[in-house]
Backbone atoms as SQL, in Angstrom:
CREATE TABLE atoms (id INTEGER PRIMARY KEY, chain TEXT, resi INTEGER, resn TEXT, atom TEXT, x REAL, y REAL, z REAL);
INSERT INTO atoms VALUES
  (1, 'A', 1, 'MET', 'N', -36.513, -49.609, -32.370),
  (2, 'A', 1, 'MET', 'CA', -35.330, -48.792, -32.184),
  (3, 'A', 1, 'MET', 'C', -34.280, -49.593, -31.422),
  (4, 'A', 2, 'VAL', 'N', -33.065, -49.607, -31.927),
  (5, 'A', 2, 'VAL', 'CA', -31.979, -50.335, -31.301),
  (6, 'A', 2, 'VAL', 'C', -31.272, -49.407, -30.320),
  (7, 'A', 3, 'MET', 'N', -31.230, -49.829, -29.062),
  (8, 'A', 3, 'MET', 'CA', -30.566, -49.020, -28.047),
  (9, 'A', 3, 'MET', 'C', -29.120, -49.485, -27.903),
  (10, 'A', 4, 'THR', 'N', -28.232, -48.506, -27.752),
  (11, 'A', 4, 'THR', 'CA', -26.842, -48.857, -27.512),
  (12, 'A', 4, 'THR', 'C', -26.678, -49.301, -26.064),
  (13, 'A', 5, 'LYS', 'N', -25.558, -49.913, -25.796),
  (14, 'A', 5, 'LYS', 'CA', -25.267, -50.347, -24.434),
  (15, 'A', 5, 'LYS', 'C', -25.273, -49.146, -23.478),
  (16, 'A', 6, 'LEU', 'N', -24.692, -48.029, -23.920),
  (17, 'A', 6, 'LEU', 'CA', -24.670, -46.821, -23.092),
  (18, 'A', 6, 'LEU', 'C', -26.078, -46.329, -22.790),
  (19, 'A', 7, 'GLN', 'N', -26.933, -46.282, -23.800),
  (20, 'A', 7, 'GLN', 'CA', -28.311, -45.838, -23.587),
  (21, 'A', 7, 'GLN', 'C', -29.042, -46.741, -22.600),
  (22, 'A', 8, 'THR', 'N', -28.797, -48.034, -22.690),
  (23, 'A', 8, 'THR', 'CA', -29.421, -48.979, -21.764),
  (24, 'A', 8, 'THR', 'C', -28.964, -48.707, -20.335),
  (25, 'A', 9, 'ILE', 'N', -27.663, -48.506, -20.176),
  (26, 'A', 9, 'ILE', 'CA', -27.120, -48.224, -18.840),
  (27, 'A', 9, 'ILE', 'C', -27.672, -46.907, -18.307),
  (28, 'A', 10, 'GLN', 'N', -27.743, -45.885, -19.154),
  (29, 'A', 10, 'GLN', 'CA', -28.271, -44.586, -18.728),
  (30, 'A', 10, 'GLN', 'C', -29.712, -44.710, -18.259),
  (31, 'A', 11, 'ARG', 'N', -30.520, -45.413, -19.016),
  (32, 'A', 11, 'ARG', 'CA', -31.934, -45.582, -18.633),
  (33, 'A', 11, 'ARG', 'C', -32.070, -46.309, -17.302),
  (34, 'A', 12, 'GLN', 'N', -31.208, -47.288, -17.081),
  (35, 'A', 12, 'GLN', 'CA', -31.254, -48.020, -15.822),
  (36, 'A', 12, 'GLN', 'C', -30.738, -47.169, -14.665),
  (37, 'A', 13, 'ALA', 'N', -29.715, -46.375, -14.922),
  (38, 'A', 13, 'ALA', 'CA', -29.094, -45.575, -13.866),
  (39, 'A', 13, 'ALA', 'C', -30.010, -44.466, -13.357),
  (40, 'A', 14, 'VAL', 'N', -30.747, -43.821, -14.245),
  (41, 'A', 14, 'VAL', 'CA', -31.549, -42.669, -13.811),
  (42, 'A', 14, 'VAL', 'C', -32.736, -43.064, -12.938),
  (43, 'A', 15, 'VAL', 'N', -33.101, -44.313, -12.931),
  (44, 'A', 15, 'VAL', 'CA', -34.227, -44.733, -12.085),
  (45, 'A', 15, 'VAL', 'C', -33.761, -45.355, -10.766),
  (46, 'A', 16, 'LEU', 'N', -32.451, -45.410, -10.561),
  (47, 'A', 16, 'LEU', 'CA', -31.933, -45.921, -9.297),
  (48, 'A', 16, 'LEU', 'C', -32.274, -44.960, -8.167),
  (49, 'A', 17, 'PRO', 'N', -32.373, -45.465, -6.950),
  (50, 'A', 17, 'PRO', 'CA', -32.555, -44.576, -5.802),
  (51, 'A', 17, 'PRO', 'C', -31.364, -43.616, -5.692),
  (52, 'A', 18, 'LEU', 'N', -31.578, -42.487, -5.068),
  (53, 'A', 18, 'LEU', 'CA', -30.563, -41.434, -4.954),
  (54, 'A', 18, 'LEU', 'C', -29.237, -41.965, -4.413),
  (55, 'A', 19, 'GLU', 'N', -29.268, -42.729, -3.346),
  (56, 'A', 19, 'GLU', 'CA', -28.024, -43.242, -2.765),
  (57, 'A', 19, 'GLU', 'C', -27.269, -44.132, -3.747),
  (58, 'A', 20, 'ASP', 'N', -27.980, -44.936, -4.504),
  (59, 'A', 20, 'ASP', 'CA', -27.337, -45.804, -5.497),
  (60, 'A', 20, 'ASP', 'C', -26.748, -44.983, -6.639),
  (61, 'A', 21, 'ARG', 'N', -27.456, -43.936, -7.072),
  (62, 'A', 21, 'ARG', 'CA', -26.927, -43.070, -8.131),
  (63, 'A', 21, 'ARG', 'C', -25.667, -42.367, -7.651),
  (64, 'A', 22, 'ALA', 'N', -25.687, -41.901, -6.398),
  (65, 'A', 22, 'ALA', 'CA', -24.507, -41.228, -5.839),
  (66, 'A', 22, 'ALA', 'C', -23.323, -42.187, -5.781),
  (67, 'A', 23, 'ALA', 'N', -23.570, -43.418, -5.372),
  (68, 'A', 23, 'ALA', 'CA', -22.501, -44.416, -5.310),
  (69, 'A', 23, 'ALA', 'C', -21.963, -44.703, -6.708),
  (70, 'A', 24, 'LEU', 'N', -22.842, -44.776, -7.700),
  (71, 'A', 24, 'LEU', 'CA', -22.427, -45.012, -9.078),
  (72, 'A', 24, 'LEU', 'C', -21.558, -43.859, -9.582),
  (73, 'A', 25, 'VAL', 'N', -21.977, -42.644, -9.286),
  (74, 'A', 25, 'VAL', 'CA', -21.198, -41.471, -9.695),
  (75, 'A', 25, 'VAL', 'C', -19.809, -41.523, -9.067),
  (76, 'A', 26, 'ALA', 'N', -19.732, -41.863, -7.790),
  (77, 'A', 26, 'ALA', 'CA', -18.439, -41.932, -7.111),
  (78, 'A', 26, 'ALA', 'C', -17.529, -42.962, -7.772),
  (79, 'A', 27, 'VAL', 'N', -18.081, -44.107, -8.111),
  (80, 'A', 27, 'VAL', 'CA', -17.287, -45.148, -8.774),
  (81, 'A', 27, 'VAL', 'C', -16.797, -44.659, -10.131),
  (82, 'A', 28, 'LEU', 'N', -17.681, -44.032, -10.896),
  (83, 'A', 28, 'LEU', 'CA', -17.291, -43.545, -12.222),
  (84, 'A', 28, 'LEU', 'C', -16.245, -42.443, -12.131),
  (85, 'A', 29, 'LEU', 'N', -16.404, -41.520, -11.184),
  (86, 'A', 29, 'LEU', 'CA', -15.428, -40.435, -11.032),
  (87, 'A', 29, 'LEU', 'C', -14.048, -40.966, -10.670),
  (88, 'A', 30, 'ASP', 'N', -14.011, -42.029, -9.902),
  (89, 'A', 30, 'ASP', 'CA', -12.725, -42.627, -9.519),
  (90, 'A', 30, 'ASP', 'C', -11.982, -43.215, -10.711),
  (91, 'A', 31, 'THR', 'N', -12.664, -43.440, -11.828),
  (92, 'A', 31, 'THR', 'CA', -12.001, -44.011, -13.000),
  (93, 'A', 31, 'THR', 'C', -11.272, -42.959, -13.827),
  (94, 'A', 32, 'PHE', 'N', -11.517, -41.667, -13.550),
  (95, 'A', 32, 'PHE', 'CA', -10.838, -40.601, -14.278),
  (96, 'A', 32, 'PHE', 'C', -9.464, -40.354, -13.687),
  (97, 'A', 33, 'GLU', 'N', -8.507, -40.040, -14.541),
  (98, 'A', 33, 'GLU', 'CA', -7.179, -39.665, -14.079),
  (99, 'A', 33, 'GLU', 'C', -7.244, -38.236, -13.551),
  (100, 'A', 34, 'GLY', 'N', -6.372, -37.940, -12.620),
  (101, 'A', 34, 'GLY', 'CA', -6.302, -36.581, -12.090),
  (102, 'A', 34, 'GLY', 'C', -5.706, -35.637, -13.114),
  (103, 'A', 35, 'PRO', 'N', -5.776, -34.353, -12.853),
  (104, 'A', 35, 'PRO', 'CA', -5.209, -33.383, -13.791),
  (105, 'A', 35, 'PRO', 'C', -3.693, -33.523, -13.866),
  (106, 'A', 36, 'ALA', 'N', -3.135, -33.103, -14.972),
  (107, 'A', 36, 'ALA', 'CA', -1.693, -33.183, -15.180),
  (108, 'A', 36, 'ALA', 'C', -0.972, -32.029, -14.498),
  (109, 'A', 37, 'TYR', 'N', -1.684, -31.210, -13.768),
  (110, 'A', 37, 'TYR', 'CA', -1.100, -30.054, -13.088),
  (111, 'A', 37, 'TYR', 'C', -1.693, -29.983, -11.682),
  (112, 'A', 38, 'ASP', 'N', -1.032, -29.225, -10.836),
  (113, 'A', 38, 'ASP', 'CA', -1.501, -29.076, -9.466),
  (114, 'A', 38, 'ASP', 'C', -1.577, -27.595, -9.134),
  (115, 'A', 39, 'VAL', 'N', -2.713, -27.161, -8.662),
  (116, 'A', 39, 'VAL', 'CA', -2.912, -25.770, -8.275),
  (117, 'A', 39, 'VAL', 'C', -3.360, -25.761, -6.828),
  (118, 'A', 40, 'SER', 'N', -2.639, -25.009, -6.008),
  (119, 'A', 40, 'SER', 'CA', -2.978, -24.967, -4.586),
  (120, 'A', 40, 'SER', 'C', -4.150, -24.019, -4.342),
  (121, 'A', 41, 'ASP', 'N', -4.776, -24.179, -3.199),
  (122, 'A', 41, 'ASP', 'CA', -5.857, -23.265, -2.808),
  (123, 'A', 41, 'ASP', 'C', -5.336, -21.834, -2.711),
  (124, 'A', 42, 'GLU', 'N', -4.091, -21.694, -2.278),
  (125, 'A', 42, 'GLU', 'CA', -3.492, -20.357, -2.167),
  (126, 'A', 42, 'GLU', 'C', -3.349, -19.709, -3.543),
  (127, 'A', 43, 'ASP', 'N', -2.945, -20.490, -4.550),
  (128, 'A', 43, 'ASP', 'CA', -2.835, -19.962, -5.908),
  (129, 'A', 43, 'ASP', 'C', -4.201, -19.535, -6.436),
  (130, 'A', 44, 'VAL', 'N', -5.203, -20.333, -6.160),
  (131, 'A', 44, 'VAL', 'CA', -6.558, -19.997, -6.611),
  (132, 'A', 44, 'VAL', 'C', -7.025, -18.718, -5.943),
  (133, 'A', 45, 'ALA', 'N', -6.806, -18.582, -4.635),
  (134, 'A', 45, 'ALA', 'CA', -7.224, -17.377, -3.903),
  (135, 'A', 45, 'ALA', 'C', -6.489, -16.149, -4.425),
  (136, 'A', 46, 'ARG', 'N', -5.183, -16.290, -4.693),
  (137, 'A', 46, 'ARG', 'CA', -4.405, -15.169, -5.212),
  (138, 'A', 46, 'ARG', 'C', -4.912, -14.733, -6.580),
  (139, 'A', 47, 'ARG', 'N', -5.150, -15.697, -7.468),
  (140, 'A', 47, 'ARG', 'CA', -5.648, -15.373, -8.812),
  (141, 'A', 47, 'ARG', 'C', -7.037, -14.744, -8.749),
  (142, 'A', 48, 'ASP', 'N', -7.878, -15.246, -7.846),
  (143, 'A', 48, 'ASP', 'CA', -9.209, -14.674, -7.686),
  (144, 'A', 48, 'ASP', 'C', -9.111, -13.223, -7.250),
  (145, 'A', 49, 'GLU', 'N', -8.226, -12.947, -6.306),
  (146, 'A', 49, 'GLU', 'CA', -8.042, -11.570, -5.831),
  (147, 'A', 49, 'GLU', 'C', -7.522, -10.677, -6.950),
  (148, 'A', 50, 'GLU', 'N', -6.593, -11.197, -7.755),
  (149, 'A', 50, 'GLU', 'CA', -6.074, -10.426, -8.891),
  (150, 'A', 50, 'GLU', 'C', -7.188, -10.073, -9.866),
  (151, 'A', 51, 'MET', 'N', -8.063, -11.020, -10.135),
  (152, 'A', 51, 'MET', 'CA', -9.171, -10.778, -11.063),
  (153, 'A', 51, 'MET', 'C', -10.164, -9.783, -10.464),
  (154, 'A', 52, 'GLU', 'N', -10.500, -9.961, -9.194),
  (155, 'A', 52, 'GLU', 'CA', -11.480, -9.088, -8.538),
  (156, 'A', 52, 'GLU', 'C', -10.968, -7.654, -8.417),
  (157, 'A', 53, 'SER', 'N', -9.675, -7.490, -8.167),
  (158, 'A', 53, 'SER', 'CA', -9.105, -6.157, -7.980),
  (159, 'A', 53, 'SER', 'C', -8.838, -5.443, -9.296),
  (160, 'A', 54, 'GLY', 'N', -8.830, -6.186, -10.385),
  (161, 'A', 54, 'GLY', 'CA', -8.537, -5.594, -11.681),
  (162, 'A', 54, 'GLY', 'C', -7.054, -5.621, -12.023),
  (163, 'A', 55, 'ALA', 'N', -6.227, -6.153, -11.107),
  (164, 'A', 55, 'ALA', 'CA', -4.789, -6.249, -11.370),
  (165, 'A', 55, 'ALA', 'C', -4.517, -7.157, -12.572),
  (166, 'A', 56, 'GLU', 'N', -5.369, -8.144, -12.753),
  (167, 'A', 56, 'GLU', 'CA', -5.284, -9.044, -13.905),
  (168, 'A', 56, 'GLU', 'C', -6.576, -8.882, -14.695),
  (169, 'A', 57, 'PRO', 'N', -6.494, -8.348, -15.920),
  (170, 'A', 57, 'PRO', 'CA', -7.720, -8.079, -16.663),
  (171, 'A', 57, 'PRO', 'C', -8.442, -9.331, -17.181),
  (172, 'A', 58, 'GLY', 'N', -7.744, -10.455, -17.274),
  (173, 'A', 58, 'GLY', 'CA', -8.388, -11.665, -17.780),
  (174, 'A', 58, 'GLY', 'C', -8.573, -11.611, -19.281),
  (175, 'A', 59, 'ILE', 'N', -9.391, -12.503, -19.795),
  (176, 'A', 59, 'ILE', 'CA', -9.669, -12.549, -21.229),
  (177, 'A', 59, 'ILE', 'C', -11.177, -12.600, -21.431),
  (178, 'A', 60, 'GLY', 'N', -11.614, -12.233, -22.609),
  (179, 'A', 60, 'GLY', 'CA', -13.030, -12.276, -22.935),
  (180, 'A', 60, 'GLY', 'C', -13.483, -13.670, -23.331),
  (181, 'A', 61, 'HIS', 'N', -14.778, -13.827, -23.427),
  (182, 'A', 61, 'HIS', 'CA', -15.378, -15.118, -23.760),
  (183, 'A', 61, 'HIS', 'C', -14.882, -15.641, -25.105),
  (184, 'A', 62, 'GLU', 'N', -14.861, -14.782, -26.121),
  (185, 'A', 62, 'GLU', 'CA', -14.447, -15.224, -27.450),
  (186, 'A', 62, 'GLU', 'C', -13.013, -15.751, -27.451),
  (187, 'A', 63, 'GLU', 'N', -12.121, -15.045, -26.750),
  (188, 'A', 63, 'GLU', 'CA', -10.729, -15.500, -26.685),
  (189, 'A', 63, 'GLU', 'C', -10.630, -16.815, -25.911),
  (190, 'A', 64, 'PHE', 'N', -11.401, -16.933, -24.844),
  (191, 'A', 64, 'PHE', 'CA', -11.413, -18.178, -24.076),
  (192, 'A', 64, 'PHE', 'C', -11.821, -19.350, -24.961),
  (193, 'A', 65, 'VAL', 'N', -12.921, -19.190, -25.695),
  (194, 'A', 65, 'VAL', 'CA', -13.403, -20.264, -26.568),
  (195, 'A', 65, 'VAL', 'C', -12.363, -20.586, -27.629),
  (196, 'A', 66, 'ARG', 'N', -11.787, -19.564, -28.220),
  (197, 'A', 66, 'ARG', 'CA', -10.799, -19.759, -29.284),
  (198, 'A', 66, 'ARG', 'C', -9.572, -20.514, -28.767),
  (199, 'A', 67, 'THR', 'N', -9.135, -20.214, -27.560),
  (200, 'A', 67, 'THR', 'CA', -7.900, -20.822, -27.052),
  (201, 'A', 67, 'THR', 'C', -8.134, -22.176, -26.374),
  (202, 'A', 68, 'THR', 'N', -9.346, -22.465, -25.982),
  (203, 'A', 68, 'THR', 'CA', -9.596, -23.742, -25.290),
  (204, 'A', 68, 'THR', 'C', -10.271, -24.775, -26.161),
  (205, 'A', 69, 'GLN', 'N', -10.820, -24.363, -27.284),
  (206, 'A', 69, 'GLN', 'CA', -11.499, -25.290, -28.178),
  (207, 'A', 69, 'GLN', 'C', -10.934, -25.126, -29.572),
  (208, 'A', 70, 'PRO', 'N', -9.798, -25.778, -29.838),
  (209, 'A', 70, 'PRO', 'CA', -9.099, -25.580, -31.115),
  (210, 'A', 70, 'PRO', 'C', -9.958, -25.842, -32.353),
  (211, 'A', 71, 'GLY', 'N', -10.923, -26.732, -32.251),
  (212, 'A', 71, 'GLY', 'CA', -11.776, -27.031, -33.403),
  (213, 'A', 71, 'GLY', 'C', -12.794, -25.950, -33.701),
  (214, 'A', 72, 'ARG', 'N', -12.937, -24.970, -32.800),
  (215, 'A', 72, 'ARG', 'CA', -13.948, -23.913, -32.960),
  (216, 'A', 72, 'ARG', 'C', -13.288, -22.567, -33.175),
  (217, 'A', 73, 'ARG', 'N', -12.440, -22.475, -34.160),
  (218, 'A', 73, 'ARG', 'CA', -11.784, -21.185, -34.477),
  (219, 'A', 73, 'ARG', 'C', -12.845, -20.204, -34.964),
  (220, 'A', 74, 'GLN', 'N', -12.759, -19.007, -34.438),
  (221, 'A', 74, 'GLN', 'CA', -13.733, -17.975, -34.856),
  (222, 'A', 74, 'GLN', 'C', -13.034, -16.797, -35.465);
């Protein structure tokens, strides 16, 4: 069986000691770009309160999937 480079790296990474795996994760996460938007903690708390109080009804699972995964139209 021919292993890809990614598979080889994965096999090596999962046997690393915990501290080394954590360091690897930190390095990999730093390679991602940040989100194109900024949401403050206050905005999150306000939206959470709106959802919990029923002031904002939210959307159902099917609508969420339909609107966030364009390739999975249902």
